[in-house]
C-alpha positions as CSV (number, residue, x, y, z in Angstrom):
1,M,0.0,0.0,0.0
2,R,1.4,3.4,-1.0
3,L,2.2,5.9,1.8
4,V,0.9,9.0,0.0
5,P,-2.8,8.1,-0.3
6,I,-2.9,7.2,3.4
7,L,-1.4,10.6,4.3
8,V,-4.0,12.4,2.2
9,L,-6.8,10.6,3.9
10,A,-5.5,11.4,7.3
11,L,-5.3,15.1,6.5
12,S,-8.9,15.1,5.1
13,V,-10.3,13.6,8.4
14,A,-8.5,16.3,10.4
15,A,-10.0,19.0,8.3
16,C,-13.5,17.6,8.9
17,D,-13.0,17.7,12.6
18,K,-12.0,21.4,12.5
19,S,-15.1,22.3,10.5
20,T,-17.4,21.1,13.2
21,S,-16.5,23.8,15.7
22,K,-19.2,26.0,17.2
23,N,-18.1,29.1,15.3
24,G,-18.2,27.4,11.9
25,P,-15.3,26.8,9.6
26,S,-12.0,28.1,10.9
27,P,-10.3,30.4,8.6
28,E,-6.9,29.3,7.3
29,A,-4.0,30.7,9.3
30,P,-2.1,33.4,7.4
31,A,1.2,32.3,6.1
32,A,4.3,33.7,7.8
33,P,6.0,36.5,5.9
34,G,8.5,35.1,3.4
35,A,7.2,31.5,3.9
36,K,6.7,29.4,0.8
37,P,3.3,27.9,0.2
38,A,3.0,24.2,1.3
39,A,3.5,21.8,-1.5
40,D,0.6,19.6,-2.5
41,P,1.7,16.0,-1.6
42,V,-0.2,14.5,-4.5
43,T,1.3,16.9,-7.0
44,K,4.7,16.5,-5.5
45,D,4.5,12.7,-5.8
46,K,3.4,12.9,-9.4
47,A,6.2,15.2,-10.3
48,A,8.7,12.9,-8.6
49,E,7.7,9.8,-10.6
50,P,9.5,10.7,-13.9
51,V,12.7,11.4,-11.9
52,A,12.4,7.9,-10.3
53,K,11.9,6.2,-13.7
54,A,14.8,8.0,-15.4
55,A,17.8,5.9,-16.2
56,D,20.8,6.3,-13.9
57,P,23.6,7.6,-16.2
58,A,26.2,6.2,-13.8
59,A,24.7,2.7,-14.2
60,K,24.8,3.0,-18.0
61,A,28.4,4.1,-17.9
62,A,29.2,1.0,-15.9
63,E,28.1,-1.4,-18.6
64,P,31.1,-3.4,-19.9
65,A,32.4,-2.3,-23.3
66,V,32.2,-4.8,-26.2
67,K,35.7,-6.4,-26.5
68,A,37.2,-6.0,-29.9
69,P,38.2,-9.3,-31.7
70,E,41.8,-10.1,-31.4
71,P,43.9,-9.9,-34.6
72,P,44.8,-13.3,-36.1
73,K,48.0,-14.9,-35.0
74,P,50.9,-14.8,-37.5
75,V,51.5,-17.7,-39.9
76,T,54.9,-19.3,-39.3
77,Q,57.1,-21.5,-41.4
78,T,57.5,-25.1,-40.1
79,G,60.8,-25.6,-41.9
80,V,59.5,-28.8,-43.5
81,L,58.8,-28.5,-47.2
82,D,56.3,-25.7,-47.8
83,L,54.1,-26.4,-44.7
84,E,53.1,-23.5,-42.6
85,M,51.4,-23.3,-39.2
86,Q,49.1,-20.9,-37.4
87,E,47.6,-20.7,-34.0
88,V,43.8,-20.3,-34.3
89,E,40.9,-20.4,-31.9
90,G,40.7,-23.9,-30.4
91,G,44.1,-25.1,-31.5
92,Y,46.5,-24.9,-34.5
93,Q,46.1,-25.3,-38.2
94,V,48.7,-26.8,-40.6
95,I,48.6,-25.0,-43.9
96,T,49.6,-26.5,-47.3
97,P,49.5,-24.6,-50.6
98,R,45.9,-25.9,-51.1
99,V,44.4,-27.2,-47.9
100,T,44.4,-26.8,-44.1
101,L,43.9,-29.2,-41.3
102,K,43.1,-28.1,-37.8
103,F,44.5,-29.8,-34.7
104,P,43.3,-29.4,-31.1
105,A,47.0,-28.9,-30.0
106,K,50.2,-27.8,-31.5
107,P,51.4,-30.7,-33.8
108,T,54.9,-31.9,-34.5
109,V,55.9,-31.5,-38.1
110,Q,58.5,-33.9,-39.6
111,R,59.9,-34.7,-43.0
112,Q,58.9,-38.2,-44.2
113,D,59.9,-39.1,-47.7
114,A,57.8,-41.6,-49.7
115,K,58.4,-44.1,-52.4
116,T,56.7,-44.0,-55.8
117,P,55.4,-47.2,-57.4
118,F,58.5,-47.1,-59.6
119,G,60.9,-46.8,-56.7
120,D,61.6,-43.1,-56.9
121,T,61.9,-41.2,-53.6
122,I,59.7,-38.2,-53.3
123,P,59.6,-35.7,-50.4
124,G,56.8,-35.9,-48.0
125,A,55.8,-34.7,-44.5
126,V,53.6,-35.6,-41.5
127,A,52.1,-33.4,-38.8
128,V,51.1,-35.3,-35.7
129,V,49.6,-34.8,-32.3
130,E,50.1,-37.6,-29.7
131,S,48.6,-38.0,-26.2
132,G,49.0,-41.3,-24.5
133,N,47.5,-44.0,-26.7
134,R,45.9,-41.3,-29.0
135,F,47.5,-40.3,-32.3
136,S,46.2,-38.2,-35.1
137,G,48.0,-36.7,-38.0
138,L,48.2,-35.4,-41.6
139,I,50.2,-37.1,-44.3
140,Y,51.3,-34.7,-47.1
141,I,53.0,-35.9,-50.3
142,P,53.3,-33.3,-53.0
143,I,54.3,-35.2,-56.1
144,P,56.6,-33.3,-58.5
145,K,54.6,-32.8,-61.7
146,E,57.5,-34.0,-63.8
147,L,57.6,-37.3,-62.0
148,P,55.4,-40.1,-63.3
149,Y,53.0,-41.3,-60.6
150,D,50.6,-44.3,-60.8
151,V,47.8,-43.0,-58.6
152,P,46.0,-46.3,-57.7
153,K,49.2,-48.1,-56.9
154,G,50.5,-45.1,-54.9
155,L,47.3,-44.8,-52.8
156,K,47.2,-48.5,-52.2
157,G,50.8,-48.3,-51.1
158,A,49.9,-45.5,-48.7
159,R,47.0,-47.6,-47.3
160,D,49.1,-50.8,-46.9
161,G,52.0,-48.8,-45.4
162,M,49.7,-47.5,-42.7
163,L,48.2,-50.9,-42.0
164,G,51.8,-52.3,-41.8
165,M,51.9,-51.0,-38.2
166,F,49.9,-54.0,-37.1
167,E,51.6,-57.3,-36.1
168,G,50.0,-60.3,-37.6
169,K,46.5,-60.4,-38.9
170,Y,44.0,-57.5,-38.8
171,E,40.5,-56.7,-39.8
172,A,40.0,-53.9,-42.4
173,K,37.4,-52.5,-44.6
174,D,37.4,-49.6,-47.2
175,E,34.7,-47.3,-48.2
176,K,34.3,-44.4,-50.6
177,V,33.8,-41.0,-48.8
178,K,34.7,-37.3,-49.1
179,L,37.7,-35.7,-47.6
180,G,37.1,-32.0,-48.1
181,P,36.3,-31.6,-51.8
182,F,38.2,-34.8,-52.7
183,T,36.9,-38.3,-53.0
184,A,38.8,-40.5,-50.6
185,N,39.3,-44.1,-49.4
186,H,38.2,-44.4,-45.8
187,V,40.1,-47.3,-44.2
188,I,38.9,-48.7,-40.9
189,A,41.0,-51.3,-39.3
190,D,41.5,-53.2,-36.0
191,G,44.6,-55.2,-35.0
192,S,47.3,-55.4,-32.4
193,R,50.8,-54.2,-31.8
194,A,53.1,-55.1,-29.0
195,G,50.3,-57.1,-27.4
196,H,47.9,-54.1,-27.4
197,A,44.7,-53.8,-29.4
198,F,44.4,-50.7,-31.7
199,H,41.8,-49.1,-33.9
200,V,43.0,-47.2,-36.9
201,E,41.0,-45.0,-39.3
202,A,42.4,-43.1,-42.3
203,W,41.1,-41.0,-45.1
204,I,43.4,-41.1,-48.1
205,A,42.8,-38.9,-51.1
206,Y,44.5,-37.6,-54.3
207,D,44.2,-34.0,-55.4
208,P,44.6,-34.0,-59.2
209,A,44.8,-30.2,-59.4
210,G,47.6,-30.1,-56.7
211,H,49.2,-33.4,-57.8
212,T,49.3,-34.3,-54.1
213,V,48.4,-37.2,-51.9
214,Y,46.7,-36.4,-48.6
215,G,46.0,-38.6,-45.6
216,V,44.2,-37.9,-42.4
217,M,44.6,-40.6,-39.9
218,S,43.9,-41.5,-36.3
219,L,45.1,-44.3,-34.0
220,R,43.2,-45.2,-30.8
221,T,42.5,-48.0,-28.4
222,P,39.2,-49.8,-29.2
223,D,37.6,-48.3,-26.0
224,D,38.5,-44.7,-26.9
225,L,36.9,-43.8,-30.2
226,E,35.1,-40.6,-29.3
227,G,35.7,-37.8,-31.8
228,I,37.2,-39.8,-34.7
229,A,34.3,-39.2,-37.0
230,E,34.9,-35.4,-36.7
231,L,38.5,-35.6,-38.0
232,P,37.6,-35.2,-41.7
233,A,35.6,-32.0,-41.0
234,A,38.9,-30.3,-39.9
235,F,40.3,-30.8,-43.4
236,T,39.3,-27.9,-45.7
237,L,40.2,-26.5,-49.1
238,R,41.8,-23.1,-48.9
239,A,39.6,-20.2,-50.1
240,D,42.3,-19.3,-52.7
241,A,42.5,-22.9,-54.1
242,K,40.4,-24.2,-57.0
243,V,39.2,-27.7,-57.0
244,A,37.7,-27.7,-60.5
245,E,40.9,-27.1,-62.4
246,T,42.0,-30.7,-62.7
247,E,44.8,-31.8,-65.0
248,P,43.8,-33.8,-68.0
249,G,44.9,-37.5,-67.8
250,D,44.2,-38.6,-64.2
251,V,40.7,-39.7,-64.9
252,G,39.9,-43.3,-63.7
253,A,43.4,-43.8,-62.3
254,V,42.1,-44.6,-58.8
255,K,38.9,-46.5,-59.6
256,S,40.6,-49.8,-58.9
257,L,41.7,-48.7,-55.4
258,L,38.4,-49.3,-53.7
259,P,37.3,-53.0,-53.3
260,S,34.0,-54.1,-54.6
261,K,33.4,-55.9,-51.2
262,A,34.8,-55.0,-47.8
263,G,35.8,-57.9,-45.5
264,K,38.5,-59.6,-43.6
265,A,42.0,-58.8,-44.3
266,G,45.3,-60.3,-43.3
267,N,48.1,-57.8,-43.8
268,T,47.7,-56.7,-47.5
269,K,44.7,-58.7,-48.6
270,A,42.0,-56.3,-47.4
271,V,41.3,-54.9,-50.9
272,A,41.2,-56.3,-54.4
273,K,44.5,-55.9,-56.2
274,P,44.6,-53.1,-58.8
275,T,45.0,-54.1,-62.4
276,S,48.5,-54.5,-63.6
277,P,49.8,-50.9,-63.8
278,K,50.9,-49.6,-67.2
279,P,53.6,-47.0,-67.4
280,A,52.2,-44.0,-65.7
281,P,50.5,-41.6,-68.1
282,T,50.9,-37.9,-68.0
283,P,48.4,-36.7,-65.4
284,T,45.1,-35.6,-66.9
285,G,41.4,-35.6,-66.2
286,D,39.0,-35.0,-63.3
287,D,38.7,-36.5,-59.8
288,P,40.2,-39.9,-60.3
289,F,37.4,-41.6,-58.2
């Protein structure tokens, strides 16, 4: 209940009591010289309301200012081939001339050369993050354009080389998926090494425009598979790279890589063997898948 109406009612009752005197209504007492007229409590209350509702400028000034976004971290050279690295929100990204792969932590980048189907050595690199029994990484093999390269044989060699980590027999299957804009072979395998069971998944792709083999892979224990399915999403084509500009001649080169049926595998028998490779043609065509 508001205080002002109660006060008004009390003053009204007092006025009625004074008007019942024998001599009739009492005249109002003259105001003292220089005294200000009494303020009407109702009018005063109404005039005060807008002041009470007005925003407090001090409170408005206390509101926190919007924080300006931080400038991007500098891109640094890794010292391995043409790979670069940049710290980004949530981790680090490894940058190749055409793609990037984001890692949750700073990866170790190392030189790792590879063999072509014809025995030539070509430069390559890996970027890896390890934590306990967890391992994830990027395989990067930029093939010199002047070097003949049998794509299906090369990708199968990359697949079999990865599965060579297992000791004895393993279970493996292959499926056709996308890795960024590229069609890739998704390899899923389970086996053992040094008496411990491991689960391996890898996405292996060939970029005809960049003449490059990419592999995204993860190694875990069978009871720790959370997050593996999200790995390919961290692999993206750079905004300044073009996927449509493929080089004529690579069409169909990888079609024999994927098996018609997935099933058991013992070492290198997980996929159908590719047809006998002919001398590598000059790279041409579209996405080889």
